[in-house]
C-alpha positions, 0 to 999 in steps of 0.5 A, a space after each residue: 520489470 523496475 525496482 518500484 522502491 528500496 525500502 529501508 526500515 529503521 527504529 528513529 527513536 534516537 533521532 527524535 531526542 533533543 541533543 542526540 545525533 544522527 548515525 542511525 539516519 546516516 547508516 542506513 542512508 550509506 545502505 540505500 545509496 549503495 544498493 541504488 547502485 548495485 541494483 543499477 549496475 546489474 540492469 534494475 531502474 530503481 524509481 525510488 529509496 523510502 525509509 519506513 519506522 516504527 509506528 509513530 506513537 511509539 517514540 512520540 514524546 508527547 500526545 500533543 498534536 503540535 509535538 507530533 508534527 514537530 517529530 514527523 518534521 524533524 524525520 522528514 528532514 534527516 530522511 531527505 538529507 540522506 536522499 529518501 524520496 519518501 518516508 512513512 512513520 507507520 501506523 496509528 494503532 487502536 490501543 493509543 487512539 490519540 495518535 489517529 487525531 495527529 494524522 491530519 495535521 502531520 500531512 498537512 505540515 509535510 510533503 513526503 510523509 506517508 502513513 497509515 492506521 490499523 483498523 483489525 489485527 489477528 489477535 485484537 479482532 476489528 476494532 469499530 472505534 479504529 475503523 471510525 478513526 480511520 474514517 475520520 482521517 480520510 474525511 478529514 484529510 480529503 479537504 486539505 486540498 482542492 483535489 483530495 490528493 492528500 489521501 494519497 499519503 494515507 492508507 487504512 490497514 487490515 492484518 498487514 504485518 511489519 516490512 512491506 515494501 509498498 507505501 503508505 503500508 509500511 513500517 518497522 518492527 523491532 530494533 535491527 534496520 532492514 530493508 526490502 524490495 517492492 517491484 514494479 512488474 505489471 509489465 512482465 505479466 503483460 508480456 507473458 500473457 500476451 503470447 502465452 497458448 495456454 494458461 498452463 503456459 502463462 502460469 509457469 513462463 511468469 513463474 520463470 521469469 519472476 524466480 529469475 528475477 528473485 534469485 539475482 535480486 536476492 543474491 545482491 541483498 546478501 552483499 548488502 547483509 554482510 556489508 551494512 549488519 541489516 536484515 534483509 526482509 525479502 520481496 514483493 512481486 505485486 504486480 505494481 502497474 504504471 498508467 500505460 497499457 505496457 505496465 497495466 495489470 488490467 490490460 495483463 488480466 484481460 489478455 487472459 481472455 476477459 472482454 473487459 475487467 468488471 465483466 463476469 469472468 473477471 474473478 476468476 481471472 484474478 484468482 489464476 493471476 493470485 494464484 499463480 504468484 502464490 506458486 512462486 519461490 522466493 523469500 517474500 516481504 509485504 503482499 506478493 498478490 495483485 495490486 489494483 490501484 484505480 488511478 494508477 493503472 490506465 485499464 483500471 481507470 478505463 473500467 471505472 470511468 466506463 463503469 464496467 468495473 466498480 467498487 463492489 467489484 474491487 472488494 470481491 476479487 480481494 478475496 482472491 487476491 489483491 491488496 485490498 482497495 487502492 487510489 479509488 476517487 469518490 464524491 467530495 460529499 461521501 460521510 465518515 460514516 459511509 466510509 466506515 462502513 466500507 472499511 469495516 467490510 476490508 477490516 472483517 475479509 482480511 481476518 476471515 481471510 487471513 490475508 492483508 488488505 488496505 484501504 486508500 480512498 480519495 474523497 474528491 471536494 466538488 466532485 460526484 460520481 461520474 464526474 471525471 478526475 483531473 490530478 495533475 501527477 504522471 503516475 495517475 491515469 485519467 478516470 471517472 469518480 466512483 459510486 459507493 453505495 453505502 450508508 451509516 451502520 446502526 446497532 451493534 455495529 455503530 458501537 464501541 466494541 471490538 470483535 475477533 473473527 477466526 480465519 475460516 477452515 482451511 485458510 
């Protein structure tokens, strides 16, 4: 088990105003550095420290794209000076349509900035214009580089609250600084499921293991809260994988008895693991579900390459667990309209089941379905471009309406 990220949250507004100091960054940077030392002394490897802000349009001084880029670059520099590896400037929001339009330029002119776009929220419902705006961002950002890699730094959000420690979904709310922990722990599921003699034993041992770690991690967080006058928002045990078998969530799920993830029985296995996580007792932030990022998991990448695991499968599994569709390699000629059709499904699923879901889609220029992926990135496993069965929406679903969806009874 590793700490994927100590994610800090703050309101950066003073730092974006001309002539102001940057003490708020120095304070949160000191917190992150000392938190890293504290957790490392307790035996946890800390992969990164990350910083997330309020949704960026809340502190922009103008609606000009150039101004938004300058603010993002300023915050990126301040974050780097304090030792943060990555910065999330939060999501574009439906009430500020211009904010979506600034994202391609921001990502083109920064290196470590992540951002997102809201498509659906419980009170406002599914915003069809926002869905299309997110699709347009994905389509444009996919063309920034020859391998489509820039879309790693953008996600479309549906029903995702503040204080998720995993990127790109992370964003702040309110004025008090805070932090949360994103935990990489698919290795624990792999270890437990490999030696368990029954489903009941597998479930209980995984719960016990995570709760023991949660107790240690949370007790250290209390010390940080007292020393820095910040809020601790909690832990996200989303069984995040690493592209090796020993830390593959896909391989862990297959250990339950699946010949291959994507075959019949996979939904039941995913539901079992998600239900196990739901039974754990710890302070929660973010998703605390199955994270099935195709390119970040060796088994998922292999099953996708074999054609056993499809986008429709992953969408179906999102109904019983999961965080949505993550690091999905798509054909380079995928259109905005095709992406919109997929995103509206994610949005509806999130609201109808009252759960947070995201979509991080990666059209790869020049690639077709079935072509091998070739990212030069240590955190991606080799796979193949996945086929997307989608056509442009028409009629009422192509309008500028928003529509509400009540959670199903009992959810």
